C-alpha positions as CSV (number, residue, x, y, z in Angstrom):
1,M,-35.0,-13.3,38.9
2,V,-37.1,-16.1,37.5
3,T,-37.6,-15.8,33.8
4,N,-39.7,-17.6,31.3
5,A,-37.0,-17.4,28.6
6,V,-34.7,-20.4,28.8
7,P,-31.5,-20.2,26.7
8,T,-29.2,-23.2,26.0
9,R,-25.7,-23.2,24.6
10,F,-25.9,-26.2,22.3
11,H,-24.9,-25.1,18.8
12,S,-25.5,-28.7,17.3
13,R,-29.2,-28.0,17.0
14,M,-30.3,-31.0,14.9
15,L,-33.8,-32.6,14.6
16,A,-33.2,-34.5,17.8
17,A,-31.7,-31.4,19.5
18,T,-32.2,-31.1,23.2
19,A,-34.8,-28.6,24.4
20,V,-36.2,-27.3,27.6
21,L,-39.6,-26.3,28.9
22,L,-40.4,-22.8,30.1
23,C,-40.5,-21.3,33.5
24,L,-42.9,-18.5,34.5
25,G,-42.0,-14.8,34.6
26,T,-41.8,-11.6,32.7
27,G,-38.1,-11.6,31.6
28,A,-38.1,-7.8,31.4
29,A,-34.8,-6.0,32.2
30,H,-34.7,-3.4,34.9
31,A,-33.1,-0.1,34.1
32,A,-30.7,-0.4,37.1
33,D,-29.3,-3.7,35.8
34,A,-29.1,-2.7,32.1
35,V,-26.3,-1.4,30.0
36,L,-27.2,1.4,27.6
37,L,-27.3,-0.6,24.4
38,N,-29.4,-3.7,23.6
39,P,-27.1,-6.7,23.3
40,L,-27.7,-6.9,19.5
41,F,-25.4,-3.9,19.3
42,Q,-21.9,-5.0,20.2
43,D,-18.4,-5.1,18.8
44,H,-18.2,-6.5,15.3
45,A,-21.9,-6.0,14.5
46,V,-23.1,-5.3,11.0
47,L,-25.8,-2.7,10.3
48,Q,-28.0,-2.5,7.2
49,R,-26.9,0.0,4.6
50,D,-29.0,2.7,2.9
51,R,-31.7,2.9,5.6
52,A,-32.2,4.7,8.9
53,D,-31.3,1.8,11.2
54,P,-33.0,1.8,14.6
55,V,-30.7,1.5,17.6
56,W,-32.2,1.0,21.1
57,G,-31.5,0.1,24.7
58,Q,-32.2,0.7,28.3
59,A,-31.3,3.7,30.5
60,K,-32.7,5.5,33.6
61,P,-36.3,6.6,33.0
62,G,-36.5,10.1,31.3
63,V,-32.8,10.6,30.8
64,A,-31.6,12.3,27.6
65,L,-29.2,10.3,25.4
66,T,-26.7,11.2,22.6
67,V,-25.7,8.6,20.0
68,S,-22.6,9.2,17.8
69,F,-21.9,7.1,14.8
70,A,-19.8,7.6,11.7
71,G,-19.5,11.3,12.1
72,H,-23.2,11.8,12.8
73,T,-25.0,12.6,16.1
74,V,-28.6,11.9,17.0
75,H,-30.5,12.5,20.3
76,G,-33.1,10.6,22.2
77,R,-34.7,10.2,25.5
78,A,-35.7,7.2,27.6
79,D,-39.3,6.7,28.3
80,A,-41.0,6.1,31.7
81,D,-39.8,2.5,31.6
82,G,-36.3,3.3,30.6
83,H,-36.6,2.2,27.0
84,W,-35.0,4.4,24.4
85,Q,-34.6,4.2,20.6
86,V,-33.1,6.5,17.9
87,A,-32.7,6.1,14.1
88,L,-29.3,6.4,12.7
89,P,-28.8,8.2,9.4
90,A,-28.8,6.0,6.3
91,L,-25.3,5.2,5.2
92,P,-23.7,3.4,2.3
93,A,-21.7,0.3,2.8
94,G,-18.5,0.9,4.8
95,G,-16.7,0.8,8.1
96,P,-15.3,-0.1,10.4
97,Y,-17.0,2.5,12.7
98,T,-17.3,3.2,16.4
99,L,-20.7,3.8,18.0
100,T,-21.0,5.7,21.3
101,V,-24.0,6.2,23.5
102,S,-23.9,8.6,26.4
103,S,-26.6,9.6,28.8
104,A,-27.2,12.9,30.6
105,D,-26.5,11.2,34.0
106,G,-22.9,10.4,32.9
107,A,-23.3,6.8,31.7
108,T,-21.4,5.9,28.5
109,Q,-21.1,2.8,26.3
110,T,-18.9,2.5,23.2
111,I,-18.8,-0.4,20.8
112,S,-16.3,-0.7,17.9
113,D,-15.5,-2.4,14.7
114,L,-19.0,-1.9,13.3
115,L,-19.6,-2.4,9.5
116,V,-22.4,-1.2,7.3
117,G,-23.6,-3.6,4.6
118,D,-26.4,-6.1,4.0
119,V,-27.8,-8.0,6.9
120,W,-29.7,-11.3,6.6
121,L,-32.0,-13.1,9.0
122,C,-31.6,-16.9,8.6
123,S,-34.3,-18.9,10.3
124,G,-36.0,-22.3,10.3
125,Q,-35.1,-25.8,11.7
126,S,-32.2,-28.2,11.6
127,N,-31.0,-27.7,8.0
128,M,-30.6,-24.0,8.8
129,V,-28.8,-24.9,12.0
130,L,-26.5,-27.4,10.4
131,Q,-22.9,-26.2,10.9
132,V,-20.2,-25.8,8.3
133,R,-18.2,-28.5,10.1
134,R,-20.9,-31.0,9.0
135,T,-20.7,-30.1,5.3
136,L,-18.5,-31.2,2.4
137,D,-14.8,-30.5,2.1
138,L,-14.5,-29.3,5.7
139,D,-10.7,-29.0,5.7
140,S,-10.6,-26.7,2.7
141,E,-13.6,-24.6,3.9
142,T,-12.0,-24.1,7.3
143,R,-8.4,-23.5,6.1
144,D,-9.5,-20.8,3.7
145,A,-12.1,-19.1,6.0
146,S,-10.7,-15.6,6.6
147,N,-13.0,-12.8,5.8
148,D,-13.5,-9.9,8.2
149,R,-16.3,-8.5,6.0
150,L,-18.5,-11.6,6.6
151,R,-19.9,-11.9,10.2
152,M,-22.4,-14.0,12.0
153,L,-24.5,-13.7,15.1
154,T,-26.1,-17.0,16.3
155,V,-29.1,-16.5,18.6
156,D,-29.1,-19.0,21.4
157,D,-31.9,-21.5,21.6
158,T,-34.5,-19.7,23.7
159,A,-38.2,-20.5,24.1
160,S,-40.5,-18.3,25.9
161,V,-44.3,-18.0,26.7
162,T,-44.1,-14.2,26.4
163,P,-42.1,-11.9,24.0
164,Q,-38.6,-11.2,25.3
165,E,-36.7,-7.9,24.8
166,E,-33.1,-9.2,24.6
167,I,-31.1,-12.0,23.2
168,P,-28.7,-13.7,25.7
169,R,-25.7,-11.4,26.3
170,T,-23.5,-14.4,25.8
171,D,-24.4,-14.3,22.0
172,H,-21.7,-12.5,20.0
173,W,-21.1,-11.2,16.5
174,L,-18.2,-13.3,15.1
175,P,-16.1,-12.6,12.1
176,T,-15.3,-15.4,9.6
177,T,-12.1,-17.0,10.8
178,P,-10.8,-20.6,10.7
179,A,-11.7,-20.9,14.4
180,N,-15.2,-19.5,14.1
181,V,-16.6,-20.7,10.8
182,P,-16.9,-24.5,11.7
183,N,-19.9,-23.6,14.0
184,F,-21.5,-21.1,11.6
185,S,-24.8,-22.0,10.0
186,A,-23.7,-23.6,6.7
187,T,-26.7,-22.5,4.6
188,C,-26.5,-18.9,5.8
189,Y,-22.7,-18.7,5.6
190,Y,-22.3,-20.2,2.1
191,Y,-25.2,-18.0,0.9
192,A,-23.6,-14.8,2.1
193,R,-20.1,-15.8,0.9
194,E,-21.4,-16.6,-2.6
195,L,-23.5,-13.4,-2.8
196,Q,-20.6,-11.3,-1.7
197,K,-18.8,-12.3,-4.9
198,K,-21.4,-10.3,-6.9
199,V,-22.4,-7.8,-4.3
200,P,-19.1,-6.7,-2.8
201,V,-20.3,-5.2,0.5
202,P,-20.0,-6.4,4.1
203,M,-22.5,-9.1,5.0
204,G,-24.0,-9.7,8.4
205,M,-25.9,-12.9,9.2
206,V,-28.3,-13.3,12.2
207,V,-29.2,-17.0,12.7
208,A,-32.3,-17.7,14.7
209,A,-33.1,-21.3,14.1
210,W,-33.8,-24.5,16.1
211,G,-33.6,-28.1,15.0
212,G,-36.9,-30.0,14.9
213,S,-39.1,-26.9,15.1
214,R,-42.4,-26.7,13.4
215,I,-43.5,-23.4,11.8
216,E,-46.1,-22.5,14.5
217,P,-43.7,-21.6,17.3
218,W,-41.9,-19.1,14.9
219,M,-45.1,-17.0,14.5
220,S,-46.5,-14.4,16.9
221,A,-49.8,-15.1,18.7
222,Q,-51.4,-12.4,16.6
223,A,-50.4,-14.1,13.4
224,L,-51.6,-17.5,14.5
225,R,-54.9,-16.1,15.5
226,K,-55.2,-14.5,12.1
227,V,-54.5,-17.9,10.4
228,G,-57.3,-19.4,12.6
229,G,-57.7,-22.6,14.5
230,Y,-55.2,-21.9,17.3
231,D,-57.3,-19.9,19.7
232,Q,-57.7,-22.7,22.3
233,G,-53.9,-23.4,22.4
234,L,-53.1,-19.7,22.6
235,D,-55.5,-19.1,25.4
236,L,-53.9,-21.9,27.3
237,L,-50.5,-20.5,26.6
238,A,-51.6,-17.1,28.0
239,L,-53.0,-18.9,31.0
240,Y,-49.7,-20.6,31.5
241,A,-47.9,-17.2,31.6
242,K,-50.2,-16.1,34.5
243,D,-51.1,-19.3,36.3
244,R,-48.9,-22.2,35.6
245,P,-50.5,-24.9,37.9
246,R,-53.9,-24.1,36.5
247,A,-52.7,-24.3,32.9
248,E,-51.0,-27.6,33.6
249,Q,-54.2,-29.1,35.1
250,Q,-56.1,-28.0,32.0
251,W,-53.5,-29.5,29.7
252,D,-53.7,-32.8,31.7
253,R,-57.5,-32.8,31.1
254,E,-57.1,-32.0,27.4
255,W,-54.5,-34.7,26.8
256,K,-56.5,-37.4,28.7
257,A,-59.6,-36.4,26.8
258,W,-57.7,-36.9,23.5
259,W,-56.5,-40.4,24.6
260,L,-60.0,-41.4,25.8
261,S,-61.4,-40.5,22.4
262,R,-59.2,-43.3,20.8
263,P,-60.9,-46.6,19.9
264,G,-61.4,-48.9,22.9
265,A,-60.0,-46.4,25.4
266,T,-61.9,-46.0,28.7
267,P,-61.0,-44.4,32.0
268,A,-60.7,-47.9,33.6
269,N,-58.1,-49.1,31.1
270,A,-56.2,-45.8,30.7
271,P,-52.5,-46.5,31.1
272,W,-52.2,-43.8,33.8
273,N,-54.9,-45.5,35.9
274,T,-53.8,-48.0,38.6
275,A,-56.9,-50.0,37.7
276,S,-55.3,-50.8,34.3
277,L,-52.4,-52.8,35.9
278,G,-54.2,-56.0,35.2
279,E,-54.8,-55.2,31.5
280,P,-53.2,-57.5,28.9
281,G,-51.0,-56.4,26.1
282,W,-48.0,-55.1,28.1
283,Q,-44.5,-56.6,27.5
284,R,-41.2,-56.3,29.2
285,A,-39.2,-53.3,28.0
286,P,-35.5,-54.1,27.5
287,L,-34.3,-50.7,28.6
288,E,-30.8,-52.0,28.9
289,R,-30.6,-51.9,25.1
290,G,-31.5,-48.2,25.0
291,A,-34.0,-46.6,22.5
292,W,-36.8,-48.8,21.2
293,Q,-35.3,-48.9,17.7
294,H,-32.3,-50.8,19.3
295,W,-34.3,-53.5,21.0
296,G,-33.8,-56.0,18.2
297,M,-37.5,-56.2,17.4
298,P,-38.3,-55.8,13.7
299,A,-41.6,-54.0,14.3
300,L,-39.7,-51.3,16.2
301,A,-36.5,-51.1,14.2
302,D,-37.8,-48.1,12.1
303,F,-40.8,-47.2,14.2
304,T,-41.7,-43.6,14.9
305,G,-44.8,-42.9,16.9
306,M,-45.9,-43.5,20.5
307,L,-45.1,-46.1,23.1
308,W,-46.5,-46.3,26.6
309,Y,-44.1,-47.2,29.4
310,R,-45.0,-48.1,33.0
311,T,-43.6,-49.4,36.2
312,T,-44.6,-49.6,39.8
313,V,-42.9,-48.8,43.1
314,K,-44.0,-50.0,46.5
315,L,-43.8,-47.4,49.3
316,D,-44.4,-47.6,53.1
317,K,-46.5,-45.1,54.9
318,A,-43.6,-42.8,55.8
319,Q,-42.2,-42.8,52.3
320,A,-45.5,-42.1,50.7
321,A,-46.1,-39.1,53.0
322,Q,-43.3,-37.2,51.4
323,G,-42.9,-35.1,48.2
324,A,-40.5,-36.5,45.7
325,V,-38.7,-36.0,42.3
326,L,-39.1,-38.5,39.5
327,D,-35.9,-38.8,37.4
328,L,-36.2,-40.1,33.8
329,L,-34.1,-39.9,30.7
330,A,-36.1,-40.0,27.5
331,N,-36.3,-38.8,23.9
332,E,-38.4,-37.1,22.4
333,I,-41.8,-35.8,23.8
334,D,-43.2,-37.5,27.0
335,Q,-46.3,-37.1,29.0
336,T,-45.8,-38.5,32.5
337,W,-48.2,-39.5,35.3
338,V,-47.8,-40.8,38.8
339,N,-50.9,-42.5,40.1
340,G,-52.9,-40.6,37.5
341,H,-51.5,-37.2,38.5
342,W,-49.8,-35.5,35.5
343,V,-46.3,-34.5,36.7
344,G,-44.7,-33.1,33.5
345,T,-43.6,-33.1,29.9
346,A,-40.3,-32.4,28.2
347,Y,-38.8,-32.5,24.7
348,G,-35.5,-33.9,23.4
349,S,-33.0,-36.3,24.8
350,V,-32.7,-34.7,28.3
351,Q,-32.9,-35.9,31.8
352,R,-36.3,-35.2,33.3
353,H,-36.7,-34.1,37.0
354,Y,-40.4,-34.0,37.7
355,K,-41.6,-32.8,41.1
356,I,-44.2,-34.9,42.7
357,P,-46.2,-32.9,45.3
358,A,-46.9,-34.4,48.7
359,G,-50.2,-36.3,48.6
360,V,-49.7,-37.9,45.2
361,L,-47.8,-40.9,46.4
362,H,-49.6,-43.4,48.6
363,E,-48.8,-46.4,50.8
364,G,-48.5,-49.6,48.8
365,V,-48.2,-49.9,45.0
366,N,-47.7,-46.7,43.0
367,L,-48.0,-46.5,39.2
368,I,-45.6,-44.5,37.1
369,A,-46.8,-44.3,33.4
370,L,-45.5,-42.2,30.5
371,N,-46.4,-41.8,26.9
372,V,-43.4,-41.1,24.6
373,L,-43.8,-39.7,21.1
374,G,-40.8,-40.3,18.9
375,T,-40.6,-38.7,15.4
376,Y,-37.1,-39.3,14.2
377,R,-34.7,-41.9,15.8
378,D,-33.3,-43.1,19.1
379,D,-36.6,-42.7,20.8
380,G,-38.1,-43.6,24.2
381,L,-36.7,-44.3,27.6
382,Q,-32.9,-44.7,27.6
383,G,-29.8,-44.1,29.6
384,P,-28.3,-46.1,32.4
385,A,-30.5,-47.6,35.1
386,S,-29.3,-44.9,37.5
387,S,-31.1,-42.3,35.3
388,R,-34.5,-43.8,36.4
389,A,-35.2,-43.2,40.1
390,L,-37.8,-41.9,42.5
391,K,-36.0,-39.5,44.9
392,L,-37.8,-38.8,48.1
393,A,-37.6,-35.6,50.1
394,D,-35.6,-37.3,52.8
395,G,-32.8,-38.1,50.4
396,T,-33.8,-41.7,49.7
397,S,-33.3,-42.8,46.1
398,I,-35.5,-45.7,44.9
399,P,-34.4,-47.3,41.6
400,L,-37.2,-47.8,39.1
401,Q,-37.0,-51.3,37.6
402,D,-39.1,-53.8,35.7
403,W,-40.5,-51.5,33.1
404,Q,-43.2,-52.6,30.6
405,Y,-44.2,-51.1,27.3
406,Q,-47.1,-51.1,24.9
407,V,-47.1,-49.8,21.3
408,V,-49.7,-47.3,20.3
409,P,-51.3,-48.1,16.9
410,S,-50.4,-45.5,14.3
411,S,-54.1,-45.3,13.5
412,Y,-54.6,-43.4,16.7
413,G,-53.0,-40.3,15.1
414,A,-50.9,-37.6,16.6
415,P,-51.6,-36.3,20.1
416,P,-52.2,-32.6,20.8
417,D,-49.2,-30.3,21.0
418,L,-48.3,-28.7,24.2
419,P,-48.7,-24.9,23.6
420,W,-45.6,-24.0,25.6
421,Q,-43.4,-26.7,24.2
422,S,-40.3,-25.2,22.7
423,T,-40.2,-26.6,19.1
424,S,-43.8,-27.6,18.5
425,G,-45.7,-25.2,20.6
426,L,-47.3,-21.8,19.7
427,S,-45.2,-18.6,19.4
428,T,-42.6,-19.9,21.8
429,L,-39.6,-19.4,19.4
430,Y,-41.0,-16.1,18.1
431,N,-41.2,-14.9,21.6
432,G,-37.7,-16.1,22.6
433,M,-35.7,-15.6,19.4
434,I,-37.5,-13.2,17.0
435,A,-39.1,-10.7,19.3
436,P,-35.7,-9.9,20.9
437,L,-34.5,-8.8,17.5
438,G,-36.8,-5.8,17.8
439,H,-36.9,-3.9,14.5
440,Y,-33.3,-4.6,13.5
441,G,-32.5,-3.6,9.9
442,F,-32.5,-6.7,7.6
443,R,-32.0,-6.9,3.8
444,G,-33.9,-10.2,3.6
445,L,-35.1,-13.4,5.3
446,L,-33.8,-16.9,4.5
447,W,-36.3,-19.5,5.5
448,Y,-35.4,-23.2,5.6
449,Q,-38.1,-25.2,7.4
450,G,-40.9,-27.6,6.8
451,E,-39.6,-31.1,7.6
452,S,-41.4,-31.1,10.9
453,N,-44.7,-30.1,9.2
454,T,-44.7,-32.8,6.6
455,G,-46.9,-35.0,8.7
456,D,-49.8,-32.6,8.5
457,P,-49.2,-30.2,5.6
458,G,-52.9,-29.2,5.1
459,N,-52.5,-25.9,6.9
460,Y,-48.9,-25.2,5.9
461,R,-49.7,-22.7,3.1
462,A,-51.7,-20.4,5.4
463,L,-49.0,-20.7,8.0
464,L,-46.2,-19.9,5.6
465,E,-48.0,-16.9,4.2
466,G,-48.8,-15.9,7.8
467,L,-45.2,-16.1,8.8
468,R,-44.1,-14.1,5.9
469,D,-46.5,-11.3,6.7
470,D,-45.7,-11.6,10.4
471,F,-42.0,-11.0,9.8
472,R,-42.7,-8.2,7.4
473,A,-44.9,-6.5,10.0
474,R,-41.9,-6.6,12.4
475,F,-38.9,-5.9,10.1
476,G,-40.5,-4.0,7.2
477,M,-43.4,-4.7,4.8
478,A,-41.2,-5.2,1.8
479,L,-38.8,-7.7,3.6
480,P,-37.8,-10.2,0.8
481,M,-38.2,-13.9,1.7
482,L,-36.0,-16.6,0.2
483,I,-37.5,-20.0,0.7
484,V,-35.5,-23.2,0.5
485,Q,-37.7,-25.9,-1.0
486,L,-37.3,-29.1,1.0
487,S,-34.6,-31.5,-0.1
488,S,-35.2,-35.2,-0.5
489,Y,-35.2,-37.7,2.4
490,G,-36.4,-41.3,2.7
491,P,-37.0,-44.1,0.3
492,S,-37.3,-43.4,-3.4
493,P,-40.7,-44.4,-5.0
494,T,-41.4,-47.4,-7.2
495,Q,-44.9,-46.2,-7.9
496,P,-47.0,-43.0,-7.6
497,G,-48.2,-42.2,-4.1
498,E,-49.1,-39.5,-1.7
499,S,-46.3,-37.6,0.1
500,G,-46.4,-34.9,2.8
501,W,-42.9,-33.9,1.8
502,A,-44.1,-33.2,-1.7
503,D,-47.2,-31.4,-0.4
504,V,-44.9,-29.0,1.6
505,R,-42.6,-28.5,-1.4
506,D,-45.5,-27.5,-3.6
507,I,-46.8,-25.1,-1.0
508,Q,-43.4,-23.5,-0.8
509,R,-43.3,-23.2,-4.6
510,R,-46.7,-21.6,-4.7
511,V,-46.1,-19.1,-1.8
512,A,-42.9,-18.0,-3.4
513,A,-44.6,-17.6,-6.8
514,E,-47.4,-15.5,-5.5
515,D,-45.3,-12.7,-4.1
516,P,-42.9,-10.5,-6.1
517,H,-40.6,-10.1,-3.1
518,S,-40.2,-13.9,-2.5
519,G,-38.0,-16.5,-4.3
520,L,-37.5,-20.2,-4.2
521,A,-34.3,-22.3,-4.1
522,V,-34.8,-25.8,-5.3
523,A,-32.9,-28.4,-3.2
524,V,-34.6,-31.7,-3.9
525,D,-31.7,-33.0,-6.1
526,I,-29.0,-32.2,-3.5
527,G,-30.7,-34.2,-0.7
528,E,-29.7,-37.5,0.9
529,R,-32.0,-40.4,1.0
530,Y,-30.4,-41.7,4.2
531,D,-29.7,-38.3,5.9
532,I,-32.2,-35.6,6.6
533,H,-29.3,-33.2,6.8
534,P,-27.7,-33.2,3.4
535,A,-24.1,-32.0,3.4
536,N,-23.9,-30.2,0.1
537,K,-24.8,-26.8,1.6
538,Q,-22.3,-25.1,-0.8
539,E,-24.5,-25.7,-3.8
540,L,-27.5,-24.6,-1.8
541,G,-25.8,-21.3,-0.9
542,H,-25.0,-20.8,-4.6
543,R,-28.6,-21.3,-5.6
544,L,-29.9,-19.0,-2.8
545,A,-27.5,-16.3,-3.9
546,R,-28.8,-16.6,-7.4
547,V,-32.4,-16.2,-6.2
548,A,-31.3,-13.1,-4.2
549,R,-29.7,-11.5,-7.2
550,H,-32.9,-11.9,-9.2
551,V,-35.5,-11.1,-6.5
552,I,-33.6,-8.6,-4.3
553,Y,-31.0,-7.0,-6.5
554,G,-33.0,-6.8,-9.7
555,V,-30.9,-8.9,-12.0
556,K,-34.0,-9.9,-14.0
557,A,-32.0,-11.3,-16.9
558,L,-30.8,-14.1,-14.5
559,P,-33.5,-16.8,-14.0
560,P,-33.9,-17.2,-10.3
561,S,-34.1,-20.9,-9.8
562,G,-34.1,-23.1,-12.9
563,P,-37.1,-24.3,-15.0
564,A,-40.5,-23.3,-13.5
565,V,-43.7,-24.8,-14.8
566,R,-46.1,-22.3,-16.2
567,S,-49.0,-24.3,-17.6
568,A,-50.3,-27.8,-18.5
569,T,-52.5,-28.0,-21.5
570,R,-54.4,-31.1,-22.8
571,D,-54.7,-31.6,-26.6
572,G,-56.0,-35.0,-27.7
573,D,-53.9,-37.8,-26.3
574,A,-51.1,-35.4,-25.1
575,V,-50.5,-33.0,-22.2
576,T,-48.0,-30.2,-23.0
577,L,-46.2,-28.5,-20.1
578,D,-44.7,-25.0,-20.7
579,F,-41.7,-24.0,-18.6
580,G,-40.3,-20.6,-18.0
581,D,-37.0,-19.4,-16.5
582,V,-35.2,-21.9,-18.8
583,T,-31.5,-21.2,-19.6
584,G,-30.9,-22.5,-23.1
585,K,-33.2,-25.5,-23.3
586,L,-34.5,-28.3,-21.2
587,V,-32.2,-31.3,-20.7
588,A,-32.6,-34.7,-19.0
589,Y,-29.7,-36.2,-17.2
590,S,-28.7,-39.9,-18.0
591,T,-31.8,-40.4,-20.2
592,D,-33.4,-39.3,-23.5
593,H,-36.7,-38.8,-21.7
594,P,-37.2,-37.0,-18.4
595,T,-38.6,-39.2,-15.6
596,G,-40.8,-38.5,-12.6
597,F,-43.9,-37.1,-14.4
598,E,-47.4,-38.3,-13.3
599,L,-50.8,-37.9,-14.9
600,C,-53.6,-37.9,-12.3
601,G,-57.3,-37.8,-12.0
602,A,-59.2,-35.8,-9.4
603,Q,-59.0,-38.4,-6.6
604,P,-56.1,-39.5,-4.5
605,G,-54.5,-42.8,-5.8
606,S,-55.4,-42.0,-9.4
607,C,-51.9,-41.1,-10.6
608,H,-49.7,-43.1,-12.9
609,Y,-46.3,-42.5,-14.4
610,A,-46.2,-40.9,-17.8
611,V,-43.9,-41.2,-20.7
612,A,-42.4,-37.8,-21.4
613,G,-40.6,-36.1,-24.3
614,M,-39.1,-32.7,-24.4
615,R,-38.3,-30.0,-26.9
616,G,-37.0,-26.5,-26.2
617,D,-38.8,-25.3,-23.1
618,Q,-41.7,-27.8,-23.3
619,V,-42.4,-31.3,-22.0
620,T,-45.0,-33.4,-23.7
621,L,-46.7,-36.3,-21.8
622,H,-48.4,-39.2,-23.6
623,V,-51.9,-39.9,-22.2
624,P,-52.7,-43.7,-22.6
625,T,-56.1,-43.4,-20.9
626,P,-59.1,-41.3,-21.9
627,A,-57.8,-37.8,-21.8
628,D,-60.9,-36.4,-20.1
629,T,-60.0,-38.3,-16.9
630,I,-56.7,-36.4,-16.5
631,T,-57.1,-33.3,-14.3
632,R,-53.6,-32.6,-13.0
633,V,-49.9,-33.3,-13.5
634,R,-47.4,-34.0,-10.8
635,Y,-43.6,-34.0,-11.1
636,C,-41.1,-35.5,-8.6
637,W,-43.9,-36.2,-6.2
638,A,-42.4,-38.3,-3.4
639,D,-40.4,-38.0,-0.2
640,S,-37.2,-38.7,-2.0
641,P,-38.0,-38.6,-5.8
642,I,-35.6,-39.1,-8.7
643,C,-35.7,-35.9,-10.7
644,T,-33.9,-35.7,-14.0
645,L,-35.2,-32.5,-15.7
646,Y,-32.7,-29.6,-15.8
647,D,-31.8,-26.7,-18.0
648,Q,-28.4,-26.0,-19.6
649,A,-27.4,-23.9,-16.6
650,G,-27.4,-27.1,-14.5
651,L,-30.4,-26.0,-12.5
652,P,-33.2,-28.5,-11.8
653,A,-36.9,-28.2,-12.3
654,G,-38.4,-28.4,-8.9
655,P,-41.3,-30.6,-7.8
656,F,-44.8,-29.4,-8.5
657,E,-48.5,-30.2,-9.0
658,I,-50.5,-28.2,-11.6
659,P,-54.0,-28.5,-13.0
660,V,-54.5,-29.5,-16.6
661,T,-56.5,-27.2,-18.8
662,S,-57.8,-27.5,-22.4
663,P,-56.6,-25.1,-25.1
664,A,-60.1,-23.4,-25.1
665,S,-60.0,-22.7,-21.4
666,R,-56.8,-20.8,-21.7
667,H,-58.4,-18.0,-23.7
């Protein structure tokens, strides 16, 4: 059966993780092929305590079913499509238990070693994926990892254009053992391990995360339409599910229209047009050196953005009359044309095999052109020369040589995102990795994502709020959400400037603050300037567990996440910041005065560093310019800021931007 859900078994899902595009189909299971229980319910699973957990599966249409669990029995019946669901009685933490499902037609399935405790959904991108084996003190963490009451289910990378009903049956609930824990999500595992010290119940962790993913693919189509601005892409996605060739033709038109709207671009000089072969500005591409960052060219050493590649191949009449397959190896996102005919796109460092229909090739010179967008490192065409070939239907393989390249100016901006692309599309990961979780019982959601949205943070607040509401609509309207504020990455600042990373951090802070069922874990001080995947996930787990105890378990006397700014008030030549959630008093590490504060006017580029003093739970900023020009205060506002303000519990004040008010305006 052809399916539109494509799972992979790579558990090292980093920012540059490999990905796949989607095939067309429905992916629905047939009753005759299905076992009774949905694959979420298997040996070693953990169910949520103190609530009526739904259990579901597939059986023959109309058949009656009996479910036995922990001394209780419930009854149900499959509907006309064979779907069935029952609610188990609410139970306290405990186990292990056995669950048995039997149908009136004689089918039976039994699963064993089930626990009842608190279950967590851990989602996001590569920092949620990052495994324990890539964190600090691995030998000790692995050697001491034996805890049968701490279990994890990792959902395989699966992208889909339509909602799926099941996770891959190769995904398993695994207990914490020295053999299993190295591949666990470090953030999720260290969180649950730390929390279990204070909440001594079984912990289940369901990890549905994919490296490099934006937030949009994690949201349902309904949620994205509610946010607004995504209708065109969602309509194209829906068309792709029904009529793939037509959707691909429309995508080709949309991408070409975007390119032709760039300065100086015309149909005649478009890189996919054979008429452009005489255009200047193309240089030899030294593909034998691999990714463009390794070509030895200073301008490309740290370049992220777009490059065009092109080559030609000469065919005789018999060769040109055939269909063919174009083989290429590239990283990250390509758009590829043959003689102006769009043949495909893919994401990640994967071998491409693009089908070229008969009639696209012609006798004589044929042009192969591709645009590659790289966003992290090791980008562009790469691999051995044998990975680049035109393979004709008669078995002939023609090497593709003499490649040229052209750099796309950064001023051109980002191209449109393919709606059905796995990690930057629309609803693709929700459909493939969240929808299959059904209405499983969860105690809360851990969300660690945002790095891939720092390039365009303007809409991130509406998206994050939309995702929160979307997950609550599926898993329960009071589902708590614990947000990891982005850690630091990149060069530290020497002067104030704008930062998409800081924008996303402040949005995360505001979204957490607006909702009583949400909390924020500050991570900016445990980041790595040179590694987007910081290894100190143990401290992050500790902080997340602290947030959970405050937000979820009601330990209100425990401040959730260190000093949090409450207000900024101007009085004469000083601005006073009041902080709440301070344990003891404010302290500054390695200095008498906290650093990283900025006083700003209303316009971008108007910020300057401020001299700060502190006393108790207040920070005072000296205003050297006319006070009435100051409208806002920023703290630790950079991709990788130096933050020195903490409290006596050792917790940092997180990055923020806050408006300045006068004393009179506060009353």
